[in-house]
N, C-alpha and C positions, 0 to 999 in steps of 0.2 A: 198762486200768483204766477209770473210769467217766467219763474228761475229755472223751470223742468219744462222740457219740449213735450208736446202732446205725444208724439211717437214713443220717447223714453218713459213717461207715464204710463202709456199704455201697455208696455212691454213690462214693466214693473209690477203691474196689477193683472198680467196674464192676459190682457184681452177682452174684449166684451163688455166692457163698462161704459157708461156713458160719462164722457169726461168734459170740464169746463176749462177753456182755453181763454187767458186772460190777456187783452191789451194792457199795455203799461199807462195807468194813469197820468203819470206824467208825462210819458211821450204824448198823450192825446191831448194833455194840457198847452205843453210848450213846445212840442216837435215841429220840425218843418214837414209841410203837409206831404212830401215825397216819401219820407221816413215813415210817417203814420200809414199810408197806402201800402207800401211795401211790407209793413208788419201786418196789418191786417189781412193781407193776402196770403200771406205765409201760414197765419193762423187759421184761416178759412181753408187753405189748401190742405194743411195737415189734419184738419177736422173731418174733412172728407174721405180721410182715409180711415176714419173710427168708425165704431158700431153707430154712436151717437156722439153730438158735439154741441157744447152750449157755449156761444160766443158772448163773451163779457168783457169789462174793464177788470182790472186788478183789484183796485180798492174803490170803485164809484168813480162819480165825476166831482171835480174839485169847481169852486166859484169861478177860477181863472180859465176853466176850458171854454175856448172860443167855442160858441155855437155851430160856426161853420165846419169846424174839426170835427164834432159829432155828426152833424148831417152827412159829412162825406164818409164816414164809417158806416152809418146806416145805408146809403146807396149801395157801397160796396156789398154789404152783408146781402143786401137785396139783389145783387147781380147788376146794378147798374152802372154804366161806363160812362165817362164824361162824352158830350156831343161829338 
């Protein structure tokens, strides 16, 4: 889950392990887009400093998740920026 920062988890494990950093499913479903974007970018930035990083949501997607929120996160993960 997202309760532990990736860098802290990496330190606790001694480094060198692939880690999965999770975007809050609740934030993705109901958060304002600027907050979703900030958190996504934070996870991506922290993940780049690791040996390897798997981006994911914390507990999957809920039926309430707007497709536009998910599409924006995918764009950010692919490195796409708005026009």
